[in-house]
VOGU-198767 format. One line per field, with one value per residue (C-alpha): residue in one letter; z, y, x. Coordinates in Angstrom, 2 decimals, decimal comma, always signed. Each point is the difference from the previous one (the first is absolute). Layout:
BEGIN
rest <- [a:...] $
zz <- [Z:...] $
yy <- [Y:...] $
xx <- [X:...] $
END
This chain:
BEGIN
rest <- [x:x:x:x:x:x:x:x:x:x:x:x:x:x:x:x:x:x:x:x:x:x:x:x:x:x:x:x:x:x:x:x:x:x:x:x:x:x:x:x:x:x:x:x:x:x:x:x:x:x:x:x:x:x:x:x:x:x:x:x:x:x:x:x:x:x:x:x:x:x:x:x:x:x:x:x:x:x:x:x:x:x:x:x:x:x:x:x:x:x:x:x:x:x:x:x:x:x:x:x:x:x:x:x:x:x:x:x:x:x:x:x:x:x:x:x:x:x:x:x:x:x:x:x:x:x:x:x:x:x:x:x:x:x:x:x:x:x:x:x:x:x:x:x:x:x:x:x:x:x:x:x:x:x:x:x:x:x:x:x:x:x:x:x:x:x:x:x:x:x:x:x:x:x:x:x:x] $
zz <- [-110,25:+2,06:-1,41:+1,08:+0,25:-0,20:+1,41:-0,13:+3,79:-0,90:-1,38:+0,01:+3,48:+1,54:-0,96:-2,24:+0,51:-3,50:-0,80:-3,50:-1,41:+1,33:+3,17:+2,40:+2,45:+3,64:+1,58:+3,28:+2,84:+0,23:-3,53:-0,65:-0,18:-1,14:-3,03:+1,97:-2,06:+0,20:+3,27:-1,61:-3,75:+1,10:+2,32:-2,72:-2,74:+2,80:+0,95:-4,00:+0,21:-1,11:+1,34:+0,51:-0,71:-0,21:-2,77:+0,49:-1,22:+2,47:-1,82:+2,45:+2,12:-3,69:-0,34:+3,34:+1,68:+1,87:+2,30:-0,68:+3,38:+0,65:-3,78:+1,89:+3,13:-2,34:-1,73:+3,47:+1,20:-3,42:+0,50:+3,28:-0,40:-3,74:-0,75:-1,66:-0,77:-1,06:-1,09:-2,48:-0,69:-2,62:+1,42:-3,26:-2,21:-3,93:-0,77:+2,02:-2,46:+2,25:-0,93:+3,23:-0,82:-1,65:-2,76:-0,60:+1,72:+2,04:+3,74:-1,38:-1,17:+3,02:+2,16:-2,09:-0,07:+3,89:+0,47:-2,90:-1,50:-3,38:-1,52:-3,10:+2,62:+2,37:-0,22:+0,53:+1,46:-0,30:-0,39:-2,56:-3,53:+1,59:+2,05:-3,01:-2,59:+3,13:+0,42:-4,16:-0,69:+3,20:-1,63:+2,37:-0,51:+1,00:+1,96:+0,21:+2,34:-1,45:+2,37:-2,86:+0,30:-2,73:-1,71:-2,92:-0,47:-0,44:-3,45:-0,04:+1,76:+3,43:+0,00:+1,86:+1,99:+3,02:+2,65:+3,24:+1,17:+1,15:-3,68:-0,80:+1,88:-1,18:-3,50:+0,85:+1,53:-2,74:-2,53:+1,73:-1,36] $
yy <- [-75,38:-0,52:-0,07:-2,54:-1,28:-3,81:-1,42:-3,46:-1,27:-2,45:+2,16:+3,52:-0,04:-2,73:-1,00:-3,48:-2,29:-0,65:-3,39:-0,88:+3,50:-0,34:+1,58:-2,28:+0,91:-0,15:-2,79:+1,31:+3,14:-0,89:+0,74:+3,13:+2,85:+3,20:+2,31:+2,62:+3,05:-1,50:+2,05:+3,41:-1,25:-1,11:+2,93:+2,54:-1,98:+0,31:+3,22:+0,99:-1,94:-3,37:-3,33:-2,55:-3,60:-3,12:-2,49:-2,85:-3,62:-2,30:-3,76:-1,81:-1,01:-1,37:-1,69:-1,86:+2,23:+2,16:+1,17:+2,02:+1,18:+0,86:+1,98:+1,62:+0,80:+1,41:+1,72:+1,50:+0,70:+2,44:+1,67:+0,86:+1,75:+1,73:+2,44:-2,56:+0,28:-3,66:-2,93:-2,27:-3,67:-3,02:-3,73:-1,51:-1,01:-0,11:-3,00:+1,10:+2,63:+2,10:+3,61:+1,51:-1,17:+2,53:+0,52:+0,15:+2,91:-1,57:+1,55:+3,49:-0,31:-1,50:+2,83:+2,42:-1,39:-0,36:+3,87:+1,88:+0,49:+1,03:-2,55:+2,82:+2,69:-2,14:-1,63:-3,38:-0,81:-3,20:-1,58:-2,92:-0,26:-1,38:+3,18:+2,35:-2,22:-0,05:+3,91:+0,22:-2,16:+1,87:+3,45:+1,26:+1,80:-2,53:+0,77:-2,74:-0,67:-1,53:-2,18:-1,46:-3,35:-2,69:-0,61:+1,51:+3,29:+1,15:+0,05:+3,69:+2,22:+1,47:+3,79:+0,28:-1,98:+0,90:-1,63:+0,76:+1,04:+3,27:+0,82:-1,85:+2,38:+3,07:-1,10:-0,58:+3,74:+1,48:-1,96:-0,54:+0,24] $
xx <- [-0,33:+3,09:+3,57:+2,09:+3,87:+0,04:+2,80:+1,79:+0,64:+3,38:+3,24:-2,38:-0,74:+1,57:+3,77:+0,00:+2,40:+1,50:+1,91:+1,15:-1,10:-3,75:-2,17:-1,05:-2,91:+0,72:-0,84:-0,95:-0,65:+4,29:+0,82:-2,11:+1,86:-1,56:+1,26:+2,20:-1,64:-3,42:-1,58:+0,78:-0,94:-3,08:-0,90:+0,65:-2,39:-2,70:+0,41:-0,58:-3,23:+0,56:-1,31:+2,82:-0,99:+2,02:-0,31:+1,80:+0,82:+0,55:+0,16:+2,19:-3,62:-1,60:+3,71:-0,31:+3,22:-1,39:-3,18:-2,88:+0,01:+3,57:-0,21:-3,10:+2,43:+2,75:-2,86:-0,81:+3,10:+0,92:-3,61:+0,33:+3,49:-0,73:-2,86:-2,00:-3,59:-0,95:+1,93:-1,02:+1,72:+0,03:+0,46:+0,27:+2,50:+0,07:-2,01:-2,78:-1,18:-1,04:-0,58:+1,56:+3,24:+2,01:+1,23:-3,83:-1,71:-2,62:+1,56:+0,47:-3,59:-1,94:+1,89:-1,26:-3,34:-0,45:+1,93:-1,31:+3,37:+0,31:+3,03:+0,52:+0,85:+2,49:+3,06:+1,67:+3,64:+1,54:+3,10:-0,87:-1,63:-2,97:-0,66:+0,60:-2,19:-3,09:+0,18:+0,56:-3,53:-1,96:+0,98:+2,13:+3,68:+2,75:+3,24:+2,71:+2,06:+3,08:+1,67:+1,91:-1,79:+0,67:-3,34:-2,22:-0,69:-3,59:-1,03:-0,72:+2,63:-1,52:-0,45:+3,13:+2,52:+1,77:+2,50:-2,03:-3,71:+1,31:+0,42:-2,94:-2,32:+2,01:-1,06:-3,17:-0,44:+1,62:-2,14:-3,48:-3,26] $
END
């Protein structure tokens, strides 16, 4: 089975806009700013043999404040500029009670099934509690990129906390399974 690094999109690969201590997704392509260390970090992970899979919640579609086509265009834009193998998106909000919305592990498990990935030999990099809890529920090791958001912490601490994607990749490369 393959090993993977599952990556959240906003706040990990793409800069999130922070308002009142909370991160917000870009509204359109003009707001997409790929993290300055993303190409280098992901290239190192890819060379080490990891599949790179984006797993992203985009609840603004369910809330009616964003169009799915716009989100898909932003995902395609990011994936075209980075060495990404696959992208899985949840368009639901909490009240939809789906299994794919993080903190539930549905997106990770779906990606694992489709790409023959062993979650226990894989990692998840995220910037929010939902990401970390989803990775833990799927059996992945977890890396939190701490941007100092004002929101709750994960119920269980991540395996490591770092401040940028480059440091997350370095930790994975040192601690890979």
